PyMOL CGO cylinders between C-alpha atoms (Angstrom):
from pymol import cmd
from pymol.cgo import CYLINDER

trace = [
    CYLINDER, -31.71, -37.88, -65.97, -33.81, -40.14, -63.78, 0.3, 1, 1, 1, 1, 1, 1,
    CYLINDER, -33.81, -40.14, -63.78, -32.32, -43.38, -62.62, 0.3, 1, 1, 1, 1, 1, 1,
    CYLINDER, -32.32, -43.38, -62.62, -34.26, -46.28, -64.14, 0.3, 1, 1, 1, 1, 1, 1,
    CYLINDER, -34.26, -46.28, -64.14, -35.52, -49.03, -61.90, 0.3, 1, 1, 1, 1, 1, 1,
    CYLINDER, -35.52, -49.03, -61.90, -35.54, -52.47, -63.41, 0.3, 1, 1, 1, 1, 1, 1,
    CYLINDER, -35.54, -52.47, -63.41, -37.54, -55.38, -62.03, 0.3, 1, 1, 1, 1, 1, 1,
    CYLINDER, -37.54, -55.38, -62.03, -36.59, -58.87, -63.13, 0.3, 1, 1, 1, 1, 1, 1,
    CYLINDER, -36.59, -58.87, -63.13, -38.02, -62.27, -62.38, 0.3, 1, 1, 1, 1, 1, 1,
    CYLINDER, -38.02, -62.27, -62.38, -35.43, -64.79, -61.37, 0.3, 1, 1, 1, 1, 1, 1,
    CYLINDER, -35.43, -64.79, -61.37, -35.79, -68.51, -60.90, 0.3, 1, 1, 1, 1, 1, 1,
    CYLINDER, -35.79, -68.51, -60.90, -34.90, -69.79, -57.47, 0.3, 1, 1, 1, 1, 1, 1,
    CYLINDER, -34.90, -69.79, -57.47, -33.78, -73.42, -57.51, 0.3, 1, 1, 1, 1, 1, 1,
    CYLINDER, -33.78, -73.42, -57.51, -35.91, -74.51, -54.59, 0.3, 1, 1, 1, 1, 1, 1,
    CYLINDER, -35.91, -74.51, -54.59, -39.02, -72.45, -55.21, 0.3, 1, 1, 1, 1, 1, 1,
    CYLINDER, -39.02, -72.45, -55.21, -41.19, -70.29, -57.42, 0.3, 1, 1, 1, 1, 1, 1,
    CYLINDER, -41.19, -70.29, -57.42, -40.22, -67.14, -59.28, 0.3, 1, 1, 1, 1, 1, 1,
    CYLINDER, -40.22, -67.14, -59.28, -39.71, -64.01, -57.24, 0.3, 1, 1, 1, 1, 1, 1,
    CYLINDER, -39.71, -64.01, -57.24, -39.14, -60.41, -58.27, 0.3, 1, 1, 1, 1, 1, 1,
    CYLINDER, -39.14, -60.41, -58.27, -35.86, -58.69, -57.58, 0.3, 1, 1, 1, 1, 1, 1,
    CYLINDER, -35.86, -58.69, -57.58, -35.66, -54.90, -57.86, 0.3, 1, 1, 1, 1, 1, 1,
    CYLINDER, -35.66, -54.90, -57.86, -32.45, -52.97, -58.40, 0.3, 1, 1, 1, 1, 1, 1,
    CYLINDER, -32.45, -52.97, -58.40, -31.34, -49.62, -59.75, 0.3, 1, 1, 1, 1, 1, 1,
    CYLINDER, -31.34, -49.62, -59.75, -28.66, -49.06, -62.33, 0.3, 1, 1, 1, 1, 1, 1,
    CYLINDER, -28.66, -49.06, -62.33, -27.31, -45.64, -63.16, 0.3, 1, 1, 1, 1, 1, 1,
    CYLINDER, -27.31, -45.64, -63.16, -26.08, -45.54, -66.75, 0.3, 1, 1, 1, 1, 1, 1,
    CYLINDER, -26.08, -45.54, -66.75, -23.66, -42.80, -67.72, 0.3, 1, 1, 1, 1, 1, 1,
    CYLINDER, -23.66, -42.80, -67.72, -24.38, -41.22, -71.08, 0.3, 1, 1, 1, 1, 1, 1,
    CYLINDER, -24.38, -41.22, -71.08, -22.30, -42.44, -74.03, 0.3, 1, 1, 1, 1, 1, 1,
    CYLINDER, -22.30, -42.44, -74.03, -19.33, -40.41, -75.24, 0.3, 1, 1, 1, 1, 1, 1,
    CYLINDER, -19.33, -40.41, -75.24, -20.76, -40.25, -78.76, 0.3, 1, 1, 1, 1, 1, 1,
    CYLINDER, -20.76, -40.25, -78.76, -23.98, -40.96, -80.62, 0.3, 1, 1, 1, 1, 1, 1,
    CYLINDER, -23.98, -40.96, -80.62, -24.81, -42.08, -84.15, 0.3, 1, 1, 1, 1, 1, 1,
    CYLINDER, -24.81, -42.08, -84.15, -27.84, -41.15, -86.24, 0.3, 1, 1, 1, 1, 1, 1,
    CYLINDER, -27.84, -41.15, -86.24, -30.08, -43.92, -87.54, 0.3, 1, 1, 1, 1, 1, 1,
    CYLINDER, -30.08, -43.92, -87.54, -33.19, -43.57, -89.67, 0.3, 1, 1, 1, 1, 1, 1,
    CYLINDER, -33.19, -43.57, -89.67, -33.67, -47.26, -90.41, 0.3, 1, 1, 1, 1, 1, 1,
    CYLINDER, -33.67, -47.26, -90.41, -33.35, -50.46, -88.38, 0.3, 1, 1, 1, 1, 1, 1,
    CYLINDER, -33.35, -50.46, -88.38, -33.89, -54.16, -88.87, 0.3, 1, 1, 1, 1, 1, 1,
    CYLINDER, -33.89, -54.16, -88.87, -34.69, -56.78, -86.27, 0.3, 1, 1, 1, 1, 1, 1,
    CYLINDER, -34.69, -56.78, -86.27, -34.10, -60.52, -86.32, 0.3, 1, 1, 1, 1, 1, 1,
    CYLINDER, -34.10, -60.52, -86.32, -34.70, -63.04, -83.57, 0.3, 1, 1, 1, 1, 1, 1,
    CYLINDER, -34.70, -63.04, -83.57, -33.91, -66.50, -82.34, 0.3, 1, 1, 1, 1, 1, 1,
    CYLINDER, -33.91, -66.50, -82.34, -35.38, -68.43, -79.41, 0.3, 1, 1, 1, 1, 1, 1,
    CYLINDER, -35.38, -68.43, -79.41, -32.66, -66.87, -77.21, 0.3, 1, 1, 1, 1, 1, 1,
    CYLINDER, -32.66, -66.87, -77.21, -32.28, -63.26, -78.31, 0.3, 1, 1, 1, 1, 1, 1,
    CYLINDER, -32.28, -63.26, -78.31, -33.26, -60.35, -80.52, 0.3, 1, 1, 1, 1, 1, 1,
    CYLINDER, -33.26, -60.35, -80.52, -30.79, -58.56, -82.77, 0.3, 1, 1, 1, 1, 1, 1,
    CYLINDER, -30.79, -58.56, -82.77, -31.31, -54.96, -83.80, 0.3, 1, 1, 1, 1, 1, 1,
    CYLINDER, -31.31, -54.96, -83.80, -29.22, -53.50, -86.62, 0.3, 1, 1, 1, 1, 1, 1,
    CYLINDER, -29.22, -53.50, -86.62, -29.05, -49.74, -87.14, 0.3, 1, 1, 1, 1, 1, 1,
    CYLINDER, -29.05, -49.74, -87.14, -28.24, -47.93, -90.38, 0.3, 1, 1, 1, 1, 1, 1,
    CYLINDER, -28.24, -47.93, -90.38, -28.53, -44.51, -91.97, 0.3, 1, 1, 1, 1, 1, 1,
    CYLINDER, -28.53, -44.51, -91.97, -30.05, -44.31, -95.44, 0.3, 1, 1, 1, 1, 1, 1,
    CYLINDER, -30.05, -44.31, -95.44, -29.52, -41.17, -97.48, 0.3, 1, 1, 1, 1, 1, 1,
    CYLINDER, -29.52, -41.17, -97.48, -31.87, -41.18, -100.48, 0.3, 1, 1, 1, 1, 1, 1,
    CYLINDER, -31.87, -41.18, -100.48, -29.52, -38.90, -102.42, 0.3, 1, 1, 1, 1, 1, 1,
    CYLINDER, -29.52, -38.90, -102.42, -26.59, -41.31, -102.03, 0.3, 1, 1, 1, 1, 1, 1,
    CYLINDER, -26.59, -41.31, -102.03, -28.22, -44.71, -101.56, 0.3, 1, 1, 1, 1, 1, 1,
    CYLINDER, -28.22, -44.71, -101.56, -30.33, -46.49, -104.13, 0.3, 1, 1, 1, 1, 1, 1,
    CYLINDER, -30.33, -46.49, -104.13, -34.05, -46.42, -103.21, 0.3, 1, 1, 1, 1, 1, 1,
    CYLINDER, -34.05, -46.42, -103.21, -34.43, -50.20, -103.36, 0.3, 1, 1, 1, 1, 1, 1,
    CYLINDER, -34.43, -50.20, -103.36, -30.82, -51.14, -102.61, 0.3, 1, 1, 1, 1, 1, 1,
    CYLINDER, -30.82, -51.14, -102.61, -29.10, -52.32, -99.48, 0.3, 1, 1, 1, 1, 1, 1,
    CYLINDER, -29.10, -52.32, -99.48, -27.15, -50.46, -96.87, 0.3, 1, 1, 1, 1, 1, 1,
    CYLINDER, -27.15, -50.46, -96.87, -24.70, -51.69, -94.27, 0.3, 1, 1, 1, 1, 1, 1,
    CYLINDER, -24.70, -51.69, -94.27, -25.61, -51.47, -90.61, 0.3, 1, 1, 1, 1, 1, 1,
    CYLINDER, -25.61, -51.47, -90.61, -23.13, -49.41, -88.60, 0.3, 1, 1, 1, 1, 1, 1,
    CYLINDER, -23.13, -49.41, -88.60, -24.15, -50.81, -85.21, 0.3, 1, 1, 1, 1, 1, 1,
    CYLINDER, -24.15, -50.81, -85.21, -25.98, -53.82, -83.87, 0.3, 1, 1, 1, 1, 1, 1,
    CYLINDER, -25.98, -53.82, -83.87, -27.28, -54.77, -80.45, 0.3, 1, 1, 1, 1, 1, 1,
    CYLINDER, -27.28, -54.77, -80.45, -28.07, -58.29, -79.25, 0.3, 1, 1, 1, 1, 1, 1,
    CYLINDER, -28.07, -58.29, -79.25, -30.35, -58.63, -76.23, 0.3, 1, 1, 1, 1, 1, 1,
    CYLINDER, -30.35, -58.63, -76.23, -32.46, -61.27, -74.49, 0.3, 1, 1, 1, 1, 1, 1,
    CYLINDER, -32.46, -61.27, -74.49, -36.23, -61.02, -75.04, 0.3, 1, 1, 1, 1, 1, 1,
    CYLINDER, -36.23, -61.02, -75.04, -36.78, -59.84, -71.46, 0.3, 1, 1, 1, 1, 1, 1,
    CYLINDER, -36.78, -59.84, -71.46, -34.49, -56.87, -72.03, 0.3, 1, 1, 1, 1, 1, 1,
    CYLINDER, -34.49, -56.87, -72.03, -36.15, -56.16, -75.39, 0.3, 1, 1, 1, 1, 1, 1,
    CYLINDER, -36.15, -56.16, -75.39, -39.52, -56.05, -73.59, 0.3, 1, 1, 1, 1, 1, 1,
    CYLINDER, -39.52, -56.05, -73.59, -38.12, -53.67, -70.96, 0.3, 1, 1, 1, 1, 1, 1,
    CYLINDER, -38.12, -53.67, -70.96, -36.66, -51.50, -73.72, 0.3, 1, 1, 1, 1, 1, 1,
    CYLINDER, -36.66, -51.50, -73.72, -40.00, -51.46, -75.55, 0.3, 1, 1, 1, 1, 1, 1,
    CYLINDER, -40.00, -51.46, -75.55, -41.76, -50.27, -72.38, 0.3, 1, 1, 1, 1, 1, 1,
    CYLINDER, -41.76, -50.27, -72.38, -39.11, -47.61, -71.82, 0.3, 1, 1, 1, 1, 1, 1,
    CYLINDER, -39.11, -47.61, -71.82, -39.39, -46.39, -75.42, 0.3, 1, 1, 1, 1, 1, 1,
    CYLINDER, -39.39, -46.39, -75.42, -43.19, -46.24, -75.17, 0.3, 1, 1, 1, 1, 1, 1,
    CYLINDER, -43.19, -46.24, -75.17, -42.93, -44.17, -71.99, 0.3, 1, 1, 1, 1, 1, 1,
    CYLINDER, -42.93, -44.17, -71.99, -40.39, -41.80, -73.53, 0.3, 1, 1, 1, 1, 1, 1,
    CYLINDER, -40.39, -41.80, -73.53, -42.44, -41.41, -76.74, 0.3, 1, 1, 1, 1, 1, 1,
    CYLINDER, -42.44, -41.41, -76.74, -45.50, -40.59, -74.64, 0.3, 1, 1, 1, 1, 1, 1,
    CYLINDER, -45.50, -40.59, -74.64, -43.48, -37.94, -72.80, 0.3, 1, 1, 1, 1, 1, 1,
    CYLINDER, -43.48, -37.94, -72.80, -42.13, -36.65, -76.12, 0.3, 1, 1, 1, 1, 1, 1,
    CYLINDER, -42.13, -36.65, -76.12, -45.69, -36.20, -77.41, 0.3, 1, 1, 1, 1, 1, 1,
    CYLINDER, -45.69, -36.20, -77.41, -46.71, -34.37, -74.24, 0.3, 1, 1, 1, 1, 1, 1,
    CYLINDER, -46.71, -34.37, -74.24, -43.80, -31.96, -74.59, 0.3, 1, 1, 1, 1, 1, 1,
    CYLINDER, -43.80, -31.96, -74.59, -43.46, -31.53, -78.37, 0.3, 1, 1, 1, 1, 1, 1,
    CYLINDER, -43.46, -31.53, -78.37, -46.74, -32.70, -79.93, 0.3, 1, 1, 1, 1, 1, 1,
    CYLINDER, -46.74, -32.70, -79.93, -48.02, -35.82, -81.64, 0.3, 1, 1, 1, 1, 1, 1,
    CYLINDER, -48.02, -35.82, -81.64, -45.73, -38.02, -83.68, 0.3, 1, 1, 1, 1, 1, 1,
    CYLINDER, -45.73, -38.02, -83.68, -47.01, -38.04, -87.26, 0.3, 1, 1, 1, 1, 1, 1,
    CYLINDER, -47.01, -38.04, -87.26, -46.66, -41.73, -88.03, 0.3, 1, 1, 1, 1, 1, 1,
    CYLINDER, -46.66, -41.73, -88.03, -50.05, -43.37, -88.75, 0.3, 1, 1, 1, 1, 1, 1,
    CYLINDER, -50.05, -43.37, -88.75, -49.02, -46.84, -87.53, 0.3, 1, 1, 1, 1, 1, 1,
    CYLINDER, -49.02, -46.84, -87.53, -47.67, -45.32, -84.30, 0.3, 1, 1, 1, 1, 1, 1,
    CYLINDER, -47.67, -45.32, -84.30, -50.86, -43.31, -83.76, 0.3, 1, 1, 1, 1, 1, 1,
    CYLINDER, -50.86, -43.31, -83.76, -53.04, -46.42, -84.19, 0.3, 1, 1, 1, 1, 1, 1,
    CYLINDER, -53.04, -46.42, -84.19, -50.85, -48.58, -81.98, 0.3, 1, 1, 1, 1, 1, 1,
    CYLINDER, -50.85, -48.58, -81.98, -50.49, -45.95, -79.25, 0.3, 1, 1, 1, 1, 1, 1,
    CYLINDER, -50.49, -45.95, -79.25, -54.24, -45.36, -79.15, 0.3, 1, 1, 1, 1, 1, 1,
    CYLINDER, -54.24, -45.36, -79.15, -54.98, -49.09, -78.96, 0.3, 1, 1, 1, 1, 1, 1,
    CYLINDER, -54.98, -49.09, -78.96, -52.33, -49.64, -76.26, 0.3, 1, 1, 1, 1, 1, 1,
    CYLINDER, -52.33, -49.64, -76.26, -53.71, -46.81, -74.12, 0.3, 1, 1, 1, 1, 1, 1,
    CYLINDER, -53.71, -46.81, -74.12, -57.20, -48.29, -74.41, 0.3, 1, 1, 1, 1, 1, 1,
    CYLINDER, -57.20, -48.29, -74.41, -56.00, -51.80, -73.47, 0.3, 1, 1, 1, 1, 1, 1,
    CYLINDER, -56.00, -51.80, -73.47, -54.09, -50.43, -70.48, 0.3, 1, 1, 1, 1, 1, 1,
    CYLINDER, -54.09, -50.43, -70.48, -57.12, -48.42, -69.35, 0.3, 1, 1, 1, 1, 1, 1,
    CYLINDER, -57.12, -48.42, -69.35, -59.34, -51.52, -69.57, 0.3, 1, 1, 1, 1, 1, 1,
    CYLINDER, -59.34, -51.52, -69.57, -56.76, -53.71, -67.81, 0.3, 1, 1, 1, 1, 1, 1,
    CYLINDER, -56.76, -53.71, -67.81, -56.34, -51.35, -64.88, 0.3, 1, 1, 1, 1, 1, 1,
    CYLINDER, -56.34, -51.35, -64.88, -60.12, -51.21, -64.39, 0.3, 1, 1, 1, 1, 1, 1,
    CYLINDER, -60.12, -51.21, -64.39, -60.53, -54.98, -64.36, 0.3, 1, 1, 1, 1, 1, 1,
    CYLINDER, -60.53, -54.98, -64.36, -57.34, -55.82, -62.48, 0.3, 1, 1, 1, 1, 1, 1,
    CYLINDER, -57.34, -55.82, -62.48, -56.04, -58.06, -65.24, 0.3, 1, 1, 1, 1, 1, 1,
    CYLINDER, -56.04, -58.06, -65.24, -52.95, -57.83, -67.42, 0.3, 1, 1, 1, 1, 1, 1,
    CYLINDER, -52.95, -57.83, -67.42, -53.28, -56.44, -70.95, 0.3, 1, 1, 1, 1, 1, 1,
    CYLINDER, -53.28, -56.44, -70.95, -53.42, -59.03, -73.76, 0.3, 1, 1, 1, 1, 1, 1,
]
cmd.load_cgo(trace, "trace")
């Protein structure tokens, strides 16, 4: 597994923002849980992601289910995670084929187009 490189902007008391690069090697977890549904809530300070597993045979179709795990993260980390997930999903599609989720297909196509346009013009994507 490749070691991820994370770049963060930090505020220096006596000057402007500067980028700091560092590498963190994360050892794989001892166990994993399956989730086929998630919910996200946010505040000005963080995002909270709750994970659950809904089994249509056992759970009511319009009922509620209890999350078995939740993660709280600052928005900067959520943005880094979103970029990492997008990269991994792109690699997944290259190796295993397209993901058959219409909203994903539309979003991925639009994102690729925005990135292509941004890299031509030297500006950041909107």
